[in-house]
N, CA, C and O atoms as CSV, one atom per row, in Angstrom:
chain,resi,resn,atom,element,x,y,z
A,1,UNK,N,N,0.845,-1.185,0.000
A,1,UNK,CA,C,0.000,0.000,0.000
A,1,UNK,C,C,0.889,1.247,0.000
A,1,UNK,O,O,1.817,1.339,0.804
A,2,UNK,N,N,0.620,2.202,-0.886
A,2,UNK,CA,C,1.461,3.404,-0.951
A,2,UNK,C,C,1.272,4.302,0.272
A,2,UNK,O,O,0.242,4.286,0.945
A,3,UNK,N,N,2.304,5.072,0.515
A,3,UNK,CA,C,2.269,5.994,1.651
A,3,UNK,C,C,1.258,7.096,1.362
A,3,UNK,O,O,1.221,7.646,0.261
A,4,UNK,N,N,0.448,7.408,2.352
A,4,UNK,CA,C,-0.564,8.465,2.178
A,4,UNK,C,C,0.058,9.816,2.512
A,4,UNK,O,O,0.675,10.000,3.561
A,5,UNK,N,N,-0.121,10.743,1.595
A,5,UNK,CA,C,0.339,12.106,1.843
A,5,UNK,C,C,-0.888,13.000,1.781
A,5,UNK,O,O,-1.762,12.819,0.933
A,6,UNK,N,N,-0.942,13.943,2.668
A,6,UNK,CA,C,-2.103,14.829,2.687
A,6,UNK,C,C,-1.872,15.939,1.663
A,6,UNK,O,O,-1.453,17.045,2.003
A,7,UNK,N,N,-2.152,15.622,0.423
A,7,UNK,CA,C,-1.859,16.524,-0.671
A,7,UNK,C,C,-2.679,17.810,-0.591
A,7,UNK,O,O,-2.204,18.878,-0.979
A,8,UNK,N,N,-3.903,17.709,-0.090
A,8,UNK,CA,C,-4.764,18.887,0.015
A,8,UNK,C,C,-4.143,19.916,0.958
A,8,UNK,O,O,-4.063,21.099,0.625
A,9,UNK,N,N,-3.710,19.471,2.123
A,9,UNK,CA,C,-3.116,20.373,3.111
A,9,UNK,C,C,-1.807,20.960,2.591
A,9,UNK,O,O,-1.534,22.143,2.797
A,10,UNK,N,N,-0.998,20.143,1.919
A,10,UNK,CA,C,0.276,20.627,1.380
A,10,UNK,C,C,0.025,21.735,0.358
A,10,UNK,O,O,0.691,22.770,0.355
A,11,UNK,N,N,-0.945,21.486,-0.495
A,11,UNK,CA,C,-1.272,22.471,-1.544
A,11,UNK,C,C,-1.770,23.772,-0.922
A,11,UNK,O,O,-1.387,24.863,-1.345
A,12,UNK,N,N,-2.627,23.642,0.084
A,12,UNK,CA,C,-3.158,24.832,0.756
A,12,UNK,C,C,-2.034,25.643,1.407
A,12,UNK,O,O,-2.032,26.874,1.361
A,13,UNK,N,N,-1.084,24.933,2.010
A,13,UNK,CA,C,0.036,25.604,2.664
A,13,UNK,C,C,0.854,26.390,1.649
A,13,UNK,O,O,1.235,27.534,1.897
A,14,UNK,N,N,1.118,25.771,0.511
A,14,UNK,CA,C,1.893,26.456,-0.537
A,14,UNK,C,C,1.121,27.631,-1.116
A,14,UNK,O,O,1.688,28.693,-1.370
A,15,UNK,N,N,-0.174,27.434,-1.321
A,15,UNK,CA,C,-0.998,28.522,-1.872
A,15,UNK,C,C,-1.036,29.722,-0.926
A,15,UNK,O,O,-1.032,30.873,-1.362
A,16,UNK,N,N,-1.072,29.431,0.372
A,16,UNK,CA,C,-1.102,30.495,1.368
A,16,UNK,C,C,0.164,31.346,1.282
A,16,UNK,O,O,0.101,32.575,1.326
A,17,UNK,N,N,1.307,30.683,1.160
A,17,UNK,CA,C,2.585,31.400,1.069
A,17,UNK,C,C,2.627,32.225,-0.211
A,17,UNK,O,O,3.039,33.384,-0.187
A,18,UNK,N,N,2.204,31.636,-1.328
A,18,UNK,CA,C,2.230,32.353,-2.605
A,18,UNK,C,C,1.241,33.521,-2.603
A,18,UNK,O,O,1.478,34.547,-3.241
A,19,UNK,N,N,0.131,33.356,-1.880
A,19,UNK,CA,C,-0.829,34.456,-1.763
A,19,UNK,C,C,-0.212,35.613,-0.982
A,19,UNK,O,O,-0.404,36.776,-1.336
A,20,UNK,N,N,0.530,35.295,0.083
A,20,UNK,CA,C,1.200,36.330,0.872
A,20,UNK,C,C,2.304,37.019,0.076
A,20,UNK,O,O,2.616,38.185,0.317
A,21,UNK,N,N,2.902,36.278,-0.891
A,21,UNK,CA,C,4.010,36.823,-1.684
A,21,UNK,C,C,3.514,37.568,-2.920
A,21,UNK,O,O,4.325,38.044,-3.715
A,22,UNK,N,N,2.215,37.675,-3.094
A,22,UNK,CA,C,1.671,38.352,-4.275
A,22,UNK,C,C,2.164,39.800,-4.305
A,22,UNK,O,O,2.090,40.511,-3.303
A,23,UNK,N,N,2.659,40.217,-5.446
A,23,UNK,CA,C,3.176,41.567,-5.577
A,23,UNK,C,C,4.686,41.654,-5.417
A,23,UNK,O,O,5.275,42.689,-5.728
A,24,UNK,N,N,5.325,40.591,-4.938
A,24,UNK,CA,C,6.779,40.578,-4.843
A,24,UNK,C,C,7.356,40.470,-6.253
A,24,UNK,O,O,6.672,40.040,-7.182
A,25,UNK,N,N,8.601,40.857,-6.401
A,25,UNK,CA,C,9.242,40.938,-7.706
A,25,UNK,C,C,9.793,39.574,-8.137
A,25,UNK,O,O,10.413,38.866,-7.342
A,26,UNK,N,N,9.564,39.223,-9.380
A,26,UNK,CA,C,10.181,38.039,-9.992
A,26,UNK,C,C,9.817,36.742,-9.311
A,26,UNK,O,O,8.659,36.492,-8.979
A,27,UNK,N,N,10.840,35.913,-9.109
A,27,UNK,CA,C,10.592,34.580,-8.567
A,27,UNK,C,C,10.139,34.615,-7.114
A,27,UNK,O,O,9.655,33.609,-6.596
A,28,UNK,N,N,10.289,35.754,-6.452
A,28,UNK,CA,C,9.837,35.876,-5.070
A,28,UNK,C,C,8.320,35.712,-4.969
A,28,UNK,O,O,7.801,35.402,-3.897
A,29,UNK,N,N,7.616,35.915,-6.067
A,29,UNK,CA,C,6.162,35.737,-6.038
A,29,UNK,C,C,5.714,34.497,-6.808
A,29,UNK,O,O,4.523,34.187,-6.828
A,30,UNK,N,N,6.649,33.777,-7.447
A,30,UNK,CA,C,6.276,32.646,-8.312
A,30,UNK,C,C,6.766,31.300,-7.779
A,30,UNK,O,O,6.029,30.314,-7.791
A,31,UNK,N,N,8.009,31.268,-7.316
A,31,UNK,CA,C,8.645,30.016,-6.895
A,31,UNK,C,C,8.440,29.843,-5.388
A,31,UNK,O,O,8.782,30.718,-4.593
A,32,UNK,N,N,7.876,28.700,-5.021
A,32,UNK,CA,C,7.483,28.491,-3.620
A,32,UNK,C,C,8.648,28.670,-2.652
A,32,UNK,O,O,8.524,29.404,-1.672
A,33,UNK,N,N,9.779,28.010,-2.911
A,33,UNK,CA,C,10.879,28.057,-1.943
A,33,UNK,C,C,11.428,29.473,-1.779
A,33,UNK,O,O,11.761,29.888,-0.669
A,34,UNK,N,N,11.521,30.206,-2.873
A,34,UNK,CA,C,12.010,31.589,-2.809
A,34,UNK,C,C,10.971,32.457,-2.111
A,34,UNK,O,O,11.311,33.292,-1.273
A,35,UNK,N,N,9.694,32.254,-2.464
A,35,UNK,CA,C,8.605,33.038,-1.875
A,35,UNK,C,C,8.517,32.803,-0.371
A,35,UNK,O,O,8.239,33.726,0.395
A,36,UNK,N,N,8.756,31.566,0.042
A,36,UNK,CA,C,8.671,31.234,1.465
A,36,UNK,C,C,9.682,32.044,2.273
A,36,UNK,O,O,9.352,32.577,3.332
A,37,UNK,N,N,10.913,32.133,1.772
A,37,UNK,CA,C,11.942,32.924,2.463
A,37,UNK,C,C,11.572,34.405,2.475
A,37,UNK,O,O,11.733,35.083,3.490
A,38,UNK,N,N,11.077,34.900,1.348
A,38,UNK,CA,C,10.711,36.315,1.252
A,38,UNK,C,C,9.561,36.646,2.197
A,38,UNK,O,O,9.574,37.686,2.855
A,39,UNK,N,N,8.574,35.767,2.264
A,39,UNK,CA,C,7.418,35.985,3.138
A,39,UNK,C,C,7.845,35.930,4.602
A,39,UNK,O,O,7.414,36.759,5.403
A,40,UNK,N,N,8.686,34.961,4.958
A,40,UNK,CA,C,9.166,34.857,6.338
A,40,UNK,C,C,9.878,36.138,6.760
A,40,UNK,O,O,9.641,36.659,7.850
A,41,UNK,N,N,10.747,36.638,5.896
A,41,UNK,CA,C,11.494,37.856,6.210
A,41,UNK,C,C,10.551,39.055,6.292
A,41,UNK,O,O,10.691,39.910,7.167
A,42,UNK,N,N,9.589,39.104,5.371
A,42,UNK,CA,C,8.613,40.192,5.390
A,42,UNK,C,C,7.796,40.209,6.663
A,42,UNK,O,O,7.510,41.278,7.202
A,43,UNK,N,N,7.418,39.042,7.150
A,43,UNK,CA,C,6.656,38.960,8.396
A,43,UNK,C,C,7.503,39.380,9.594
A,43,UNK,O,O,6.991,39.977,10.541
A,44,UNK,N,N,8.806,39.067,9.553
A,44,UNK,CA,C,9.703,39.524,10.621
A,44,UNK,C,C,9.779,41.045,10.641
A,44,UNK,O,O,9.697,41.670,11.698
A,45,UNK,N,N,9.938,41.631,9.453
A,45,UNK,CA,C,10.008,43.092,9.355
A,45,UNK,C,C,8.722,43.736,9.838
A,45,UNK,O,O,8.758,44.737,10.555
A,46,UNK,N,N,7.575,43.167,9.449
A,46,UNK,CA,C,6.310,43.792,9.834
A,46,UNK,C,C,6.110,43.723,11.339
A,46,UNK,O,O,5.582,44.664,11.932
A,47,UNK,N,N,6.520,42.626,11.968
A,47,UNK,CA,C,6.419,42.495,13.429
A,47,UNK,C,C,7.303,43.550,14.105
A,47,UNK,O,O,6.868,44.251,15.019
A,48,UNK,N,N,8.543,43.644,13.640
A,48,UNK,CA,C,9.485,44.607,14.228
A,48,UNK,C,C,8.999,46.039,14.028
A,48,UNK,O,O,9.038,46.855,14.949
A,49,UNK,N,N,8.542,46.332,12.817
A,49,UNK,CA,C,8.218,47.713,12.484
A,49,UNK,C,C,6.887,48.183,13.057
A,49,UNK,O,O,6.639,49.387,13.131
A,50,UNK,N,N,6.023,47.247,13.465
A,50,UNK,CA,C,4.828,47.681,14.189
A,50,UNK,C,C,5.231,48.306,15.509
A,50,UNK,O,O,4.575,49.233,15.984
A,51,UNK,N,N,6.293,47.814,16.100
A,51,UNK,CA,C,6.797,48.400,17.340
A,51,UNK,C,C,7.620,49.655,17.062
A,51,UNK,O,O,7.552,50.623,17.820
A,52,UNK,N,N,8.388,49.644,15.990
A,52,UNK,CA,C,9.204,50.812,15.624
A,52,UNK,C,C,8.337,52.032,15.314
A,52,UNK,O,O,8.712,53.168,15.605
A,53,UNK,N,N,7.157,51.772,14.710
A,53,UNK,CA,C,6.264,52.876,14.334
A,53,UNK,C,C,5.932,53.730,15.549
A,53,UNK,O,O,5.841,54.952,15.436
A,54,UNK,N,N,5.753,53.114,16.695
A,54,UNK,CA,C,5.436,53.835,17.924
A,54,UNK,C,C,6.592,54.751,18.314
A,54,UNK,O,O,6.370,55.879,18.753
A,55,UNK,N,N,7.829,54.268,18.154
A,55,UNK,CA,C,9.003,55.095,18.459
A,55,UNK,C,C,9.090,56.283,17.504
A,55,UNK,O,O,9.390,57.403,17.917
A,56,UNK,N,N,8.824,56.025,16.219
A,56,UNK,CA,C,8.916,57.089,15.220
A,56,UNK,C,C,7.910,58.201,15.510
A,56,UNK,O,O,8.242,59.384,15.427
A,57,UNK,N,N,6.684,57.816,15.852
A,57,UNK,CA,C,5.672,58.832,16.136
A,57,UNK,C,C,6.022,59.622,17.390
A,57,UNK,O,O,5.826,60.837,17.435
A,58,UNK,N,N,6.535,58.943,18.403
A,58,UNK,CA,C,6.925,59.637,19.637
A,58,UNK,C,C,7.994,60.687,19.334
A,58,UNK,O,O,7.923,61.813,19.829
A,59,UNK,N,N,8.990,60.313,18.516
A,59,UNK,CA,C,10.042,61.269,18.147
A,59,UNK,C,C,9.483,62.445,17.367
A,59,UNK,O,O,9.887,63.587,17.584
A,60,UNK,N,N,8.553,62.170,16.457
A,60,UNK,CA,C,7.931,63.232,15.662
A,60,UNK,C,C,7.151,64.189,16.559
A,60,UNK,O,O,7.261,65.407,16.423
A,61,UNK,N,N,6.359,63.626,17.480
A,61,UNK,CA,C,5.564,64.458,18.380
A,61,UNK,C,C,6.459,65.331,19.250
A,61,UNK,O,O,6.164,66.508,19.454
A,62,UNK,N,N,7.550,64.766,19.765
A,62,UNK,CA,C,8.458,65.543,20.618
A,62,UNK,C,C,9.089,66.682,19.821
A,62,UNK,O,O,9.228,67.793,20.331
A,63,UNK,N,N,9.472,66.410,18.571
A,63,UNK,CA,C,10.071,67.458,17.729
A,63,UNK,C,C,9.069,68.591,17.487
A,63,UNK,O,O,9.435,69.766,17.523
A,64,UNK,N,N,7.810,68.234,17.243
A,64,UNK,CA,C,6.781,69.258,16.993
A,64,UNK,C,C,6.480,70.068,18.250
A,64,UNK,O,O,6.321,71.287,18.187
A,65,UNK,N,N,6.404,69.395,19.377
A,65,UNK,CA,C,6.137,70.106,20.635
A,65,UNK,C,C,7.299,71.036,20.953
A,65,UNK,O,O,7.088,72.173,21.374
A,66,UNK,N,N,8.518,70.562,20.756
A,66,UNK,CA,C,9.701,71.373,21.023
A,66,UNK,C,C,9.722,72.612,20.135
A,66,UNK,O,O,10.030,73.710,20.599
A,67,UNK,N,N,9.395,72.432,18.861
A,67,UNK,CA,C,9.364,73.583,17.941
A,67,UNK,C,C,8.326,74.600,18.400
A,67,UNK,O,O,8.591,75.802,18.426
A,68,UNK,N,N,7.146,74.111,18.762
A,68,UNK,CA,C,6.091,75.015,19.243
A,68,UNK,C,C,6.477,75.675,20.552
A,68,UNK,O,O,6.199,76.857,20.755
A,69,UNK,N,N,7.112,74.929,21.440
A,69,UNK,CA,C,7.513,75.469,22.736
A,69,UNK,C,C,8.567,76.555,22.565
A,69,UNK,O,O,8.517,77.586,23.236
A,70,UNK,N,N,9.516,76.324,21.670
A,70,UNK,CA,C,10.574,77.318,21.450
A,70,UNK,C,C,10.021,78.611,20.852
A,70,UNK,O,O,10.550,79.692,21.111
A,71,UNK,N,N,8.960,78.501,20.054
A,71,UNK,CA,C,8.311,79.714,19.541
A,71,UNK,C,C,7.660,80.512,20.672
A,71,UNK,O,O,7.432,81.715,20.549
A,72,UNK,N,N,7.368,79.827,21.759
A,72,UNK,CA,C,6.722,80.477,22.902
A,72,UNK,C,C,7.680,80.705,24.069
A,72,UNK,O,O,7.244,80.940,25.196
A,73,UNK,N,N,8.974,80.636,23.801
A,73,UNK,CA,C,9.972,81.024,24.786
A,73,UNK,C,C,10.324,79.984,25.836
A,73,UNK,O,O,10.776,80.341,26.924
A,74,UNK,N,N,10.131,78.731,25.542
A,74,UNK,CA,C,10.518,77.670,26.470
A,74,UNK,C,C,11.051,76.482,25.671
A,74,UNK,O,O,11.236,76.579,24.458
A,75,UNK,N,N,11.294,75.376,26.344
A,75,UNK,CA,C,11.755,74.182,25.645
A,75,UNK,C,C,10.811,73.028,25.966
A,75,UNK,O,O,9.972,73.120,26.862
A,76,UNK,N,N,10.965,71.950,25.220
A,76,UNK,CA,C,10.144,70.758,25.447
A,76,UNK,C,C,10.336,70.247,26.862
A,76,UNK,O,O,9.375,69.893,27.544
A,77,UNK,N,N,11.590,70.211,27.296
A,77,UNK,CA,C,11.920,69.671,28.617
A,77,UNK,C,C,11.237,70.466,29.723
A,77,UNK,O,O,10.622,69.885,30.618
A,78,UNK,N,N,11.341,71.774,29.666
A,78,UNK,CA,C,10.730,72.625,30.699
A,78,UNK,C,C,9.210,72.541,30.651
A,78,UNK,O,O,8.549,72.511,31.688
A,79,UNK,N,N,8.667,72.505,29.452
A,79,UNK,CA,C,7.209,72.427,29.291
A,79,UNK,C,C,6.671,71.110,29.857
A,79,UNK,O,O,5.693,71.110,30.606
A,80,UNK,N,N,7.305,69.992,29.501
A,80,UNK,CA,C,6.819,68.696,29.979
A,80,UNK,C,C,6.967,68.586,31.500
A,80,UNK,O,O,6.116,67.998,32.168
A,81,UNK,N,N,8.032,69.143,32.035
A,81,UNK,CA,C,8.231,69.138,33.482
A,81,UNK,C,C,7.142,69.941,34.179
A,81,UNK,O,O,6.587,69.492,35.183
A,82,UNK,N,N,6.832,71.116,33.661
A,82,UNK,CA,C,5.793,71.969,34.253
A,82,UNK,C,C,4.421,71.313,34.153
A,82,UNK,O,O,3.624,71.398,35.087
A,83,UNK,N,N,4.140,70.663,33.031
A,83,UNK,CA,C,2.862,69.964,32.875
A,83,UNK,C,C,2.731,68.834,33.903
A,83,UNK,O,O,1.666,68.630,34.485
A,84,UNK,N,N,3.826,68.107,34.113
A,84,UNK,CA,C,3.819,67.008,35.083
A,84,UNK,C,C,3.613,67.519,36.511
A,84,UNK,O,O,2.854,66.933,37.283
A,85,UNK,N,N,4.300,68.623,36.856
A,85,UNK,CA,C,4.179,69.185,38.211
A,85,UNK,C,C,2.753,69.615,38.512
A,85,UNK,O,O,2.268,69.454,39.632
A,86,UNK,N,N,2.087,70.162,37.507
A,86,UNK,CA,C,0.712,70.644,37.704
A,86,UNK,C,C,-0.330,69.570,37.416
A,86,UNK,O,O,-1.532,69.834,37.465
A,87,UNK,N,N,0.131,68.367,37.118
A,87,UNK,CA,C,-0.742,67.218,36.865
A,87,UNK,C,C,-1.745,67.492,35.752
A,87,UNK,O,O,-2.918,67.128,35.845
A,88,UNK,N,N,-1.260,68.140,34.699
A,88,UNK,CA,C,-2.076,68.367,33.505
A,88,UNK,C,C,-1.840,67.194,32.567
A,88,UNK,O,O,-0.717,66.971,32.114
A,89,UNK,N,N,-2.892,66.447,32.277
A,89,UNK,CA,C,-2.759,65.197,31.526
A,89,UNK,C,C,-3.024,65.413,30.039
A,89,UNK,O,O,-4.052,64.984,29.516
A,90,UNK,N,N,-2.100,66.073,29.370
A,90,UNK,CA,C,-2.151,66.197,27.908
A,90,UNK,C,C,-1.012,65.336,27.369
A,90,UNK,O,O,0.152,65.567,27.695
A,91,UNK,N,N,-1.346,64.354,26.551
A,91,UNK,CA,C,-0.286,63.480,26.046
A,91,UNK,C,C,0.439,64.136,24.869
A,91,UNK,O,O,0.018,65.177,24.366
A,92,UNK,N,N,1.526,63.511,24.446
A,92,UNK,CA,C,2.361,64.077,23.392
A,92,UNK,C,C,1.597,64.237,22.076
A,92,UNK,O,O,1.789,65.216,21.354
A,93,UNK,N,N,0.736,63.275,21.773
A,93,UNK,CA,C,-0.008,63.318,20.520
A,93,UNK,C,C,-0.900,64.567,20.469
A,93,UNK,O,O,-0.940,65.264,19.455
A,94,UNK,N,N,-1.599,64.838,21.549
A,94,UNK,CA,C,-2.493,65.998,21.617
A,94,UNK,C,C,-1.690,67.289,21.577
A,94,UNK,O,O,-2.040,68.220,20.851
A,95,UNK,N,N,-0.612,67.347,22.359
A,95,UNK,CA,C,0.222,68.559,22.375
A,95,UNK,C,C,0.826,68.845,21.002
A,95,UNK,O,O,0.870,69.995,20.565
A,96,UNK,N,N,1.292,67.796,20.325
A,96,UNK,CA,C,1.876,67.973,18.997
A,96,UNK,C,C,0.824,68.470,18.016
A,96,UNK,O,O,1.109,69.327,17.179
A,97,UNK,N,N,-0.386,67.939,18.114
A,97,UNK,CA,C,-1.471,68.378,17.234
A,97,UNK,C,C,-1.810,69.842,17.495
A,97,UNK,O,O,-2.033,70.604,16.554
A,98,UNK,N,N,-1.850,70.237,18.756
A,98,UNK,CA,C,-2.106,71.642,19.092
A,98,UNK,C,C,-0.986,72.539,18.549
A,98,UNK,O,O,-1.248,73.595,17.974
A,99,UNK,N,N,0.250,72.107,18.738
A,99,UNK,CA,C,1.393,72.914,18.284
A,99,UNK,C,C,1.370,73.112,16.775
A,99,UNK,O,O,1.731,74.179,16.280
A,100,UNK,N,N,0.943,72.080,16.040
A,100,UNK,CA,C,0.926,72.171,14.574
A,100,UNK,C,C,-0.299,72.912,14.043
A,100,UNK,O,O,-0.175,73.809,13.209
A,101,UNK,N,N,-1.476,72.536,14.527
A,101,UNK,CA,C,-2.717,73.012,13.906
A,101,UNK,C,C,-3.399,74.151,14.649
A,101,UNK,O,O,-4.169,74.898,14.046
A,102,UNK,N,N,-3.136,74.301,15.945
A,102,UNK,CA,C,-3.766,75.359,16.748
A,102,UNK,C,C,-2.700,76.091,17.565
A,102,UNK,O,O,-2.674,75.974,18.790
A,103,UNK,N,N,-1.823,76.842,16.900
A,103,UNK,CA,C,-0.707,77.468,17.640
A,103,UNK,C,C,-1.165,78.456,18.720
A,103,UNK,O,O,-0.480,78.632,19.727
A,104,UNK,N,N,-2.329,79.105,18.513
A,104,UNK,CA,C,-2.816,80.065,19.517
A,104,UNK,C,C,-3.189,79.338,20.815
A,104,UNK,O,O,-2.853,79.782,21.913
A,105,UNK,N,N,-3.879,78.229,20.662
A,105,UNK,CA,C,-4.289,77.449,21.835
A,105,UNK,C,C,-3.058,76.853,22.531
A,105,UNK,O,O,-2.986,76.818,23.760
A,106,UNK,N,N,-2.088,76.385,21.727
A,106,UNK,CA,C,-0.852,75.846,22.298
A,106,UNK,C,C,-0.129,76.940,23.083
A,106,UNK,O,O,0.398,76.678,24.164
A,107,UNK,N,N,-0.101,78.157,22.552
A,107,UNK,CA,C,0.534,79.279,23.247
A,107,UNK,C,C,-0.173,79.559,24.568
A,107,UNK,O,O,0.476,79.882,25.562
A,108,UNK,N,N,-1.503,79.436,24.584
A,108,UNK,CA,C,-2.254,79.633,25.830
A,108,UNK,C,C,-1.909,78.558,26.859
A,108,UNK,O,O,-1.789,78.844,28.051
A,109,UNK,N,N,-1.753,77.332,26.395
A,109,UNK,CA,C,-1.389,76.231,27.296
A,109,UNK,C,C,-0.019,76.514,27.904
A,109,UNK,O,O,0.166,76.383,29.114
A,110,UNK,N,N,0.936,76.899,27.067
A,110,UNK,CA,C,2.295,77.188,27.544
A,110,UNK,C,C,2.258,78.338,28.546
A,110,UNK,O,O,2.896,78.278,29.597
A,111,UNK,N,N,1.505,79.385,28.210
A,111,UNK,CA,C,1.404,80.562,29.092
A,111,UNK,C,C,0.760,80.174,30.425
A,111,UNK,O,O,1.227,80.584,31.488
A,112,UNK,N,N,-0.287,79.401,30.363
A,112,UNK,CA,C,-0.995,78.960,31.579
A,112,UNK,C,C,-0.080,78.143,32.482
A,112,UNK,O,O,-0.057,78.335,33.697
A,113,UNK,N,N,0.674,77.231,31.878
A,113,UNK,CA,C,1.560,76.358,32.646
A,113,UNK,C,C,2.662,77.160,33.319
A,113,UNK,O,O,2.963,76.938,34.492
A,114,UNK,N,N,3.264,78.086,32.591
A,114,UNK,CA,C,4.383,78.839,33.146
A,114,UNK,C,C,3.924,79.950,34.063
A,114,UNK,O,O,4.688,80.394,34.920
A,115,UNK,N,N,2.690,80.413,33.904
A,115,UNK,CA,C,2.134,81.449,34.776
A,115,UNK,C,C,1.961,80.889,36.181
A,115,UNK,O,O,2.373,81.509,37.161
A,116,UNK,N,N,1.353,79.720,36.271
A,116,UNK,CA,C,1.119,79.148,37.602
A,116,UNK,C,C,2.351,78.424,38.139
A,116,UNK,O,O,2.400,78.080,39.320
A,117,UNK,N,N,3.359,78.187,37.272
A,117,UNK,CA,C,4.601,77.540,37.711
A,117,UNK,C,C,5.490,78.536,38.437
A,117,UNK,O,O,6.244,78.161,39.335
A,118,UNK,N,N,5.405,79.802,38.052
A,118,UNK,CA,C,6.286,80.839,38.620
A,118,UNK,C,C,5.884,81.299,39.994
A,118,UNK,O,O,6.544,82.163,40.573
């Protein structure tokens, strides 16, 4: 009696990898063994970069807040310290958005924080 191989499952597994490799260049999207390596590496990058994205946004927000703070005569460090001392719970994302899109309101926040800090 011949050895039974689960051909359906094997085919599905290969199709899944090739589906994930769709859009890759050349044999990376056509040849199973090459596609498998490309997909594995791509999944590693996507896992890593989902975490990296958070770091990138934090750096962007800090740069924007610092730029807005310097226009108002202070620095990011002093502003964040004053906000913490007064227990004002505005996160970096909100502060960066205010600094970029609502500079007048951001200036009021900075003025309010430093007025009661002094």
